C-alpha positions as protocol buffer text, in pm:
chain_id: "A"
residue {
  index: 1
  type: MET
  ca { x: 12957 y: 9740 z: 11079 }
}
residue {
  index: 2
  type: ALA
  ca { x: 12794 y: 9413 z: 10982 }
}
residue {
  index: 3
  type: SER
  ca { x: 12555 y: 9422 z: 10692 }
}
residue {
  index: 4
  type: LEU
  ca { x: 12191 y: 9364 z: 10772 }
}
residue {
  index: 5
  type: PRO
  ca { x: 12009 y: 9069 z: 10618 }
}
residue {
  index: 6
  type: ASN
  ca { x: 11763 y: 9132 z: 10339 }
}
residue {
  index: 7
  type: LEU
  ca { x: 11435 y: 9124 z: 10536 }
}
residue {
  index: 8
  type: ARG
  ca { x: 11222 y: 9089 z: 10226 }
}
residue {
  index: 9
  type: ARG
  ca { x: 11409 y: 8773 z: 10126 }
}
residue {
  index: 10
  type: LEU
  ca { x: 11386 y: 8632 z: 10480 }
}
residue {
  index: 11
  type: PHE
  ca { x: 11009 y: 8679 z: 10493 }
}
residue {
  index: 12
  type: ALA
  ca { x: 10967 y: 8547 z: 10139 }
}
residue {
  index: 13
  type: ASN
  ca { x: 11163 y: 8233 z: 10223 }
}
residue {
  index: 14
  type: ALA
  ca { x: 10944 y: 8175 z: 10529 }
}
residue {
  index: 15
  type: ARG
  ca { x: 10624 y: 8168 z: 10320 }
}
residue {
  index: 16
  type: THR
  ca { x: 10501 y: 7937 z: 10051 }
}
residue {
  index: 17
  type: GLU
  ca { x: 10481 y: 8058 z: 9689 }
}
residue {
  index: 18
  type: THR
  ca { x: 10101 y: 8088 z: 9719 }
}
residue {
  index: 19
  type: GLU
  ca { x: 10122 y: 8293 z: 10038 }
}
residue {
  index: 20
  type: GLU
  ca { x: 10390 y: 8520 z: 9889 }
}
residue {
  index: 21
  type: SER
  ca { x: 10178 y: 8574 z: 9577 }
}
residue {
  index: 22
  type: SER
  ca { x: 9874 y: 8657 z: 9790 }
}
residue {
  index: 23
  type: TYR
  ca { x: 10068 y: 8910 z: 10001 }
}
residue {
  index: 24
  type: SER
  ca { x: 10220 y: 9067 z: 9692 }
}
residue {
  index: 25
  type: ARG
  ca { x: 9883 y: 9101 z: 9520 }
}
residue {
  index: 26
  type: SER
  ca { x: 9728 y: 9248 z: 9832 }
}
residue {
  index: 27
  type: ALA
  ca { x: 10011 y: 9501 z: 9866 }
}
residue {
  index: 28
  type: PHE
  ca { x: 9972 y: 9600 z: 9501 }
}
residue {
  index: 29
  type: TRP
  ca { x: 9599 y: 9668 z: 9535 }
}
residue {
  index: 30
  type: ASN
  ca { x: 9654 y: 9858 z: 9861 }
}
residue {
  index: 31
  type: LEU
  ca { x: 9904 y: 10080 z: 9679 }
}
residue {
  index: 32
  type: ILE
  ca { x: 9659 y: 10139 z: 9392 }
}
residue {
  index: 33
  type: LEU
  ca { x: 9384 y: 10226 z: 9642 }
}
residue {
  index: 34
  type: PHE
  ca { x: 9615 y: 10465 z: 9827 }
}
residue {
  index: 35
  type: VAL
  ca { x: 9726 y: 10647 z: 9511 }
}
residue {
  index: 36
  type: SER
  ca { x: 9365 y: 10665 z: 9384 }
}
residue {
  index: 37
  type: SER
  ca { x: 9245 y: 10813 z: 9712 }
}
residue {
  index: 38
  type: ILE
  ca { x: 9516 y: 11079 z: 9695 }
}
residue {
  index: 39
  type: ALA
  ca { x: 9403 y: 11169 z: 9343 }
}
residue {
  index: 40
  type: VAL
  ca { x: 9037 y: 11187 z: 9449 }
}
residue {
  index: 41
  type: PHE
  ca { x: 9113 y: 11409 z: 9749 }
}
residue {
  index: 42
  type: SER
  ca { x: 9335 y: 11629 z: 9533 }
}
residue {
  index: 43
  type: VAL
  ca { x: 9059 y: 11684 z: 9275 }
}
residue {
  index: 44
  type: ALA
  ca { x: 8802 y: 11743 z: 9552 }
}
residue {
  index: 45
  type: ALA
  ca { x: 9029 y: 12000 z: 9720 }
}
residue {
  index: 46
  type: GLN
  ca { x: 9086 y: 12181 z: 9390 }
}
residue {
  index: 47
  type: ARG
  ca { x: 8712 y: 12196 z: 9321 }
}
residue {
  index: 48
  type: MET
  ca { x: 8638 y: 12325 z: 9670 }
}
residue {
  index: 49
  type: SER
  ca { x: 8905 y: 12594 z: 9646 }
}
residue {
  index: 50
  type: GLY
  ca { x: 8764 y: 12723 z: 9318 }
}
residue {
  index: 51
  type: ARG
  ca { x: 9089 y: 12675 z: 9126 }
}
residue {
  index: 52
  type: PRO
  ca { x: 9048 y: 12519 z: 8781 }
}
residue {
  index: 53
  type: ILE
  ca { x: 9166 y: 12164 z: 8731 }
}
residue {
  index: 54
  type: PRO
  ca { x: 9450 y: 12164 z: 8478 }
}
residue {
  index: 55
  type: SER
  ca { x: 9367 y: 11982 z: 8157 }
}
residue {
  index: 56
  type: ARG
  ca { x: 9604 y: 11842 z: 7897 }
}
């Protein structure tokens, strides 16, 4: 079976350094937003269920 090309490298080579940096930064902030929203919904669900939020 032939090995597949590295798609990330192909797309990165097709863009300029500025475009690649912009996409990378955007993806990073989207990830941060996604993880933050999961944390917020988790805390909200715990408060609504009446279970205490664990503290350190």
